[in-house]
LOGU-996840 format. One record per residue (C-alpha): x, y, z; residue in one letter. Coordinates in pm, whole numbers, plus 50000, padded with zeros to 5 digits. Layout:
BEGIN
XYZA...
END
This chain:
BEGIN
738573096802800M740013066202673F736833072902380E739083064102062V740943035202214L737543027202361S735813024102010E738983006601837K739182979702081L735522970902133Q735582970301752S738992943501701V736992926102007M733872924601812T735682909001516D737372883401729V733962873801943R732602864901644S735032836501528R734022806701668G738272793001599K740902818201587L743992810901383S746982825101383E746322845801176D743232859401351D745102866901631V748192886601436N745342908001267K744352912801570A747712928201726M748212946701415R744872965301545E744902961801891I749292978701818R747713009401618L744443013401844A747193021202137L749393041601929L746783063501823E746003067002160A749463085002226D750733052602470V754583050202485N755713029502199F758063006902414K754852999402635V753192994702325V755302968702197K756352951602556S751962951702574F751172934302236T754172910802235A752742896302604T749532895902482L750562878702125K752172853702329E749262847102545R746602847702303C748732823202116L749022798002378G746472769602468A744362790002689E743012805102361V743502781702108M741752752002282E739152770702406S735852763202348L735022799202336N738132817402215P737122850202143G735682854302517Q739142840302644Q741192866502444V738312894402560I739812881302893K743272887302812I743372915702698V741282932602971N743422913703255E746682928403048Q745572966303042L744472959003393T748002949003484E749682982403210L747543003003468M748832989303778G747372962303842D745472967604185S744003001904297S746763020504519H746183051204762R747813077304971I749613063605312T747893076905615L749973079705925S749413059806275P750703093006379T749013130106278A749253146706125P749873126305712T751733145905535V751213153105150I753713168504906L752363177204562M754403185304301A754133195403929G754873212303656L752653248903619Q749403245503446G748693210003546S746383216603801G748343211404114K746563240404308T742893225004220T743673190004278A745083200804636C741413210704713G739783181904511K742543153104723L741373180205077A737163174604960R737733138004923L739493128805252L737283154705446S733923139105301E734783103805244D737203092305500E736243116605751G739923135705774K740263171405945S742593188105638V745153217405591A746443226705302L750063248705284A750453276605028A753623268404916C753663283504613D754603320904612I755393325104243Y752873319704056R750623350204054P747023342604251A748193312604373A747503312004749V744453334704659D743093303704456Q743863277504703L742263296704977Q739753294104729K739783258004710V740303253305036G737813270105176A734943250804897Q736813219805017A735863229405423G739703229005481A742353250105653T744613273005485V747493280805607Y749573304705363E752473339205495R751463354105157G754063356004895T757193374005088D758623342705222G760593309805178D758583287305014P761073261905288R760083281605577D756093280505533I755973247605459A757943240705839E755503263005987W752573250505799A753523214406001L754243230406304E750903248106244Q749023210606149A750773199006469K749053227806676R745503221706563E745783182006549S745063181006202K744513145606056D746203157205710V748863187505589L748933185805182I751453208505136V750893227704746D754413233704646T755263260004288A755443245603935G757913261303732R757563256903279L759643226203267H761413204703491V764343225103626D767153226603901G766133254504054D762483233404087L763943205904162M766363215004472K763323235604629E760973204504622L763873185204758G764893208705022D761093215105130I761143171005131R764523172005387K762523195505622R758803184405667I759943144005587K756183136005421P754543106005430H753303110305072N755423125804755V752423130704455I753143142804091L750183161003945V750353156303563V748273168803293D746273140103092A745383161702754M749823162502759T749213127102671G753373119502602Q754283147202746D752753138203072A754943108303078V758093121703002N757263145603326V756553120003557A759653102103400E762013129103471Q760263133103842F760703099903900A764613100603899D764973132804120V761583137604356A760973098004368Q757423104904459F755223077304550D751923083904323G750453100004042V747183124204061I745683122103628M744223159803613S741503167503366K740943135103256R737243145703180D739213163402829G741283137002715D739853113802449A742423092302404R744103079002722G747663074502618G749473090102941A746903068903180A747853035803012L752073047402992S752673063503373I753003027903566K754633010403280A757503038103226V757943051203597T756493022003778G754943049403977K750773039304021P747943064603906I746303072804250L743643093404215Y741973109803876A739923142803832S737073135703586T735163173603581G736003207003665E733953206803977K735313191704344L733903165604342A734703155004014E737563138504155F737953096104263E740613070304319P741813056403997F740463017203938H742473001203715P740482969603703D737162992403589R739173013403411I740232986503155A736102977703185S735113005203077R737253004102810I736182972002700L732382986802718G731482962902967M731092990603234G731872999503586D728912991903771V730792995004126L731493024604073S727853036103948F726813020004229I729143036804497E728483068504302K724383058204378A725363051004729E726303084004853K724133109704644T720783084304655V718663091004968D717143055605074A713663068305193D713183088204914Q714213059404681A711773035604917A708773062204865E709583064304474L708993025904432E705813031804573K704803059904364K706173031204083I703853007304146R700883030904228K701233047503923Q701503080404096Q705193091503963F704553128503828G707093155003731F707813167404067D708883134204148D711203128903774F712763163003842L713733152904209D715203117904101Q717063143603779M718913167104038K719663130704232Q721623116003984V723523149103833R725263151604198K726593117604099M728293134803813G728103139803490P725163122903302V728103112103027G730163096203266N727363077503459L725703060203122L729503052003031G729653028903334M726543008703156L727822977703047P727342977202678G725573011602675F728083019902392G727392990502166Q723433002402169L722113006201840K721883045401722G723513054302082L727333047602007K729843080402105N725853099002226A726533128602414K724973139702672V724403181402677D724533190803070E722233223802956S719533205102778E719103190303184L718873228103240D716133237103016R714183203803122I714043219103449E712923253303376A710033233303185M709273211803489V709893243603721L707273260803468S704523241403495M701673245803826T701843221604085T698453213703933A700193199703607E703363184703754R700863159603941R699053155803650N700443164703281P697113150203096K696453185903168L698493203903007I697033212802679D698143241302350G697963267602591S699383255202875R702463245102685R702883278402535K702793293302897R705413266803014I707463273902705A706933312602797A708323308103143G711413283003072S712423306902778G711973273602520T708933264602295T705763246702305P707373219402037A709773211802323A707413214402580V705373187002362N709033167802342Q709403165002717L705563153202742L706353129402500K709503115202712Q707863111303019F704853095602909N707313068502741Q709213070803086M705683062403282Q704983032303008K708103018303102M708043020703460M704833004603480R706652973803260Q709402973303537I706692972803806S704862939803695Q708122925603629G708562925803264K712272937503087V711402973302815P713432973502548D717342986902675M717063010002377Q714083025502372Q714803028302771L718273045602749M716943068102529R713883075802717G716383084603011A
END
């Protein structure tokens, strides 16, 4: 997400940074470029107008014009304004001191609402240790109940359902009683979506809300629909009084206009965002971190949080010893690759590294996840001795490994070259030397 906007804004910021002093004409030119970049990213026109007006006013102030490094000051201001545009600070759902906390989910059909229920359930269960139940109140869409049961099982959540014959209002009320009886910490209520905002949907939603008195009403919007998502959120804000937004399918939207517009248009924050299809690819929305990513500053905090959840400390210490003793082999390489992949799509992880997008030859680099599968197949096709000592792999062994992994001897040879390069860089790191960053990224 934000790839298009990020590329254009980083280009503007590079130009601004290269100037020793900024004139009013320089600021006006930068504002025109930023305005065009935001509009091309499908950001709401009124939001763009207000954003650039405030930005221009700040950039023409003494804070920038009298600064010794005006370019850096402009970047700082753009970062602050982007953060404020998306909500300034992170927001979470409100957990009730008296269980269960009731969360009512709303949204249009096709917005990813049912999947979002499962993702939120998994996050609350695994990250916050909550006992979660899901209520199947979408009785209209074919297989909606079955889908909720499936994602509920994957998330480790109990699913309360009464098929498709009952009244959603009664089912929601019954599910709440079940959650109380079974001492659940959280009850997430999946409601019916419609093809468009209509009176029936709102009335049913309103009736359910009156009966179960939720602590949170969350609207799920599809990031890929751009300004339509903002329009839907605006209409729901008028009648449903939702508390926050879950942005689904964020990974499929290269522009990001909806994420940049919703808070300004509705006054409601984005709480969470889906970053992929898997249940685990779902995270809290941090406006400050997103702004940093857009401007190419990376997101080290999110990277560290993901690493802490997936990397085994004892295993990492053992790996360090092997690197220092130059005993790093293909088995260790495979273990590390698996741990990294648990953190999420590799392309997303690289985007969290500061300055990655500016590395020559790596700008807009895409990571082919299927290539990682082929690498794993090649490593698994090696013998134990070959994995420990890759120098044993001669021409005939390359052919055998290629045949066993469904690849080619050339691909095996390329893997061996990359592995040798990685070993050299690890030796440099263990000796306290700093390797060339572009070489390091290509090796990775």
